[in-house]
C-alpha positions in Angstrom: 117.6 84.7 127.7 120.4 86.8 126.0 120.1 90.3 124.6 120.0 89.9 121.4 117.1 87.4 121.1 115.0 89.7 123.1 115.8 92.0 120.6 114.9 89.3 118.1 111.3 89.0 119.1 110.8 92.5 120.0 111.3 93.3 116.1 109.3 90.1 115.3 106.3 91.8 117.3 106.4 94.9 116.1 106.1 93.8 112.7 103.4 91.3 113.3 101.8 94.5 115.1 102.3 96.8 112.0 101.1 93.9 109.4 97.6 93.2 111.5 96.9 97.2 111.8 98.1 97.6 107.7 95.6 94.1 106.8 93.0 95.6 109.5 92.8 99.4 107.3 92.6 97.5 104.4 89.9 95.2 105.5 86.6 95.8 103.4 84.4 95.2 106.8 86.1 98.1 108.2 85.6 100.3 105.4 81.8 99.5 105.7 82.3 100.9 109.5 84.5 104.0 109.6 83.4 104.8 105.6 86.5 105.7 103.1 88.4 108.6 105.5 88.9 105.8 108.7 89.5 108.4 110.8 87.1 110.2 113.3 86.3 113.9 111.9 86.8 112.9 108.3 87.7 114.9 105.6 86.6 118.0 107.7 88.7 117.5 110.5 91.9 117.0 107.8 90.9 120.8 106.2 91.1 121.8 109.9 94.8 119.9 110.6 95.7 122.1 107.1 95.0 125.6 108.4 96.2 125.2 111.9 99.9 124.3 109.6 99.1 127.0 107.2 99.6 125.0 104.4 99.6 126.5 100.4 100.6 125.6 97.4 104.6 126.0 98.0 104.2 123.6 100.6 105.9 120.0 100.1 103.7 118.0 103.3 104.5 114.0 104.1 101.7 112.0 104.8 102.9 109.3 107.4 100.4 106.6 107.6 98.3 107.8 104.7 96.3 104.7 104.2 94.6 104.5 100.5 95.4 108.7 100.0 92.4 110.0 101.3 93.6 112.9 103.1 96.5 113.9 101.3 94.0 114.5 98.3 91.7 116.3 100.7 94.9 118.4 101.5 96.3 118.3 97.8 93.0 119.5 96.4 92.1 122.7 99.2 95.3 123.7 100.0 96.5 123.1 96.5 99.9 121.2 98.2 102.3 118.4 96.8 101.8 115.3 99.2 103.7 112.4 99.6 102.4 109.0 101.3 103.8 106.9 103.3 101.9 103.9 103.9 102.5 100.0 105.6 100.0 98.8 103.5 100.7 97.4 99.9 97.6 97.3 99.3 96.5 100.1 100.0 99.4 102.0 98.4 98.2 100.8 94.9 94.9 102.0 95.5 96.1 105.2 96.6 98.6 105.8 93.5 95.9 104.2 90.7 93.7 107.4 91.5 96.5 109.2 89.9 96.7 112.8 91.4 98.6 115.3 89.5 99.9 116.7 93.0 99.9 113.4 95.0 102.4 110.1 95.6 102.6 107.3 97.5 105.2 104.8 98.7 105.5 101.5 100.7 107.4 102.8 103.8 107.5 101.7 107.3 107.0 105.2 109.7 109.3 104.4 112.0 112.6 103.8 108.9 111.2 106.8 106.3 113.1 106.6 103.3 113.8 110.6 102.7 116.7 112.6 103.5 116.7 115.4 106.4 114.6 118.0 105.9 113.4 117.1 102.9 109.6 118.3 103.9 107.7 121.9 105.0 104.9 119.6 107.0 104.1 116.3 108.5 101.0 115.1 109.2 99.9 111.7 110.4 95.6 111.3 111.3 94.8 108.1 113.5 97.7 106.2 112.8 100.5 107.7 116.2 98.7 105.4 118.2 99.6 102.2 116.1 103.3 102.7 116.0 105.6 100.0 118.3 107.9 102.4 118.8 106.7 105.9 119.0 109.9 107.8 119.8 111.0 106.4 116.6 108.3 107.8 114.9 108.5 110.7 116.1 112.5 110.9 116.0 111.9 110.4 112.3 108.8 113.1 111.5 111.5 115.5 113.2 114.7 114.4 110.9 112.6 114.6 107.2 111.1 118.0 108.5 112.9 121.3 107.2 114.4 123.6 110.2 110.9 125.8 111.6 108.8 122.8 109.7 105.5 121.9 110.9 103.7 118.6 112.8 100.0 118.2 112.6 99.1 114.7 114.4 95.2 113.8 115.3 94.5 110.5 117.2 93.1 108.8 119.6 93.8 109.5 123.3 93.4 106.4 125.7 93.7 106.5 129.9 94.5 102.6 130.1 94.0 102.0 133.7 90.6 102.9 133.5 89.5 101.3 130.5 86.2 98.8 131.0 87.2 95.3 130.6 85.2 94.4 127.8 86.3 97.2 126.1 90.3 95.6 127.6 89.9 92.8 125.7 88.7 93.7 122.1 91.4 96.0 123.1 94.4 93.5 123.2 92.9 91.6 120.2 93.4 95.1 118.1 96.7 95.9 119.1 97.4 99.2 116.8 94.4 100.8 119.1 95.1 99.0 122.7 98.5 100.9 122.6 96.8 104.5 122.5 98.4 106.9 124.9 97.2 109.9 127.1 97.4 113.0 125.5 100.2 114.5 127.9 102.7 111.4 126.8 101.8 111.7 123.5 103.3 115.8 123.5 106.3 114.1 126.0 107.4 112.0 123.3 107.4 114.3 120.7 109.2 116.9 123.2 111.7 114.7 123.3 112.3 114.4 119.7 112.6 118.0 119.3 109.3 119.1 118.8 108.3 123.1 120.1 105.6 125.4 120.1 102.9 122.7 120.9 98.9 123.4 120.0 96.4 121.1 121.6 92.9 120.7 121.0 90.3 118.3 121.7 88.6 117.0 119.3 86.7 114.0 120.9 83.3 115.3 119.7 84.5 113.9 116.6 85.5 110.2 117.9 82.0 110.0 119.6 79.7 110.9 116.2 82.0 108.0 114.4 81.6 105.4 117.0 77.5 106.8 117.3 77.4 106.0 113.5 78.8 102.5 113.7 76.1 101.6 116.2 73.7 102.8 113.7 75.4 100.5 111.1 75.1 97.7 113.3 71.7 98.3 114.6 71.0 98.3 110.4 72.7 95.2 110.0 70.7 93.7 113.2 68.0 94.3 111.6 68.6 92.9 107.9 69.9 90.2 109.4 66.9 89.7 111.5 64.5 89.4 108.7 66.8 87.7 106.8 68.0 89.6 104.2 71.9 89.4 104.9 74.1 86.6 106.1 76.6 88.3 108.7 78.6 85.0 108.8 78.0 84.4 112.1 79.5 87.3 113.6 77.7 88.3 117.1 76.2 91.7 116.0 74.5 91.9 119.7 77.6 91.8 121.3 79.1 94.0 119.1 76.6 96.9 119.5 77.0 96.2 123.4 80.5 97.3 122.8 79.8 100.0 120.3 77.5 101.7 123.7 80.5 100.7 126.2 82.9 102.7 123.7 80.4 105.9 123.6 80.1 105.6 127.6 84.1 105.3 127.9 84.4 108.6 126.0 82.3 110.0 127.9 83.8 109.6 130.7 87.4 110.9 129.5 88.6 107.7 129.4 89.2 108.2 125.4 89.3 110.8 123.6 90.6 112.7 120.3 92.9 114.8 119.9 94.5 117.3 117.6 98.2 118.1 117.8 100.2 120.5 116.2 103.9 121.7 116.3 107.2 122.7 114.8 111.0 121.8 114.4 113.1 123.9 116.4 115.4 126.1 114.5 
């Protein structure tokens, strides 16, 4: 196959993954299960990330994969910083801008091609999103480019040991490709280091992932009960299988196969 044809197919596949992930995170069903923040730790971990980065009123922060703006609003309200969000899904961008926060604005854009000049921001954050980017080195390079020298990067994200994922979860992750491309934390650090980031700080935040999975299991159990007494119609969803997957996910976290990490770093001077 000619190289040009391979490039076209690769680009098409990457675009499909991005569109799929955008659709998933705009889904009412996903929001019902995950809540408004759509990432482990919610506002508590977002505020901790802001503290780790030393954010303040003088800072202009870029939130990459900003969703409906929840993290941006938390940072603006907590630290008084100005926040610009970029998000692949048009629906989330419209929803975030409709909330009209004086310190926040949102744009539809691709994390691998950020529409900003070099050195535009004092800090860049991305929560539970780096794992979804098909071309992680390109996204890391773009985050590095738009930061000023000495600027700070803060990520919170799912980690995964792919070769140890149980078969049942591997099938699910194959469908939800944006989560299935999560990597070990060492690989994230390697990608970011090659982009030029230095002075890494790493914190294990897997307890937040465990809490989210446990909360999802409780919601599934409530749905199973309501369906059993004919109070809701789940539209053919196999809630028993969903509960089993939640239990398997919890065990995977306890075994250290999956986790959640906070990574902070700086753009080298």
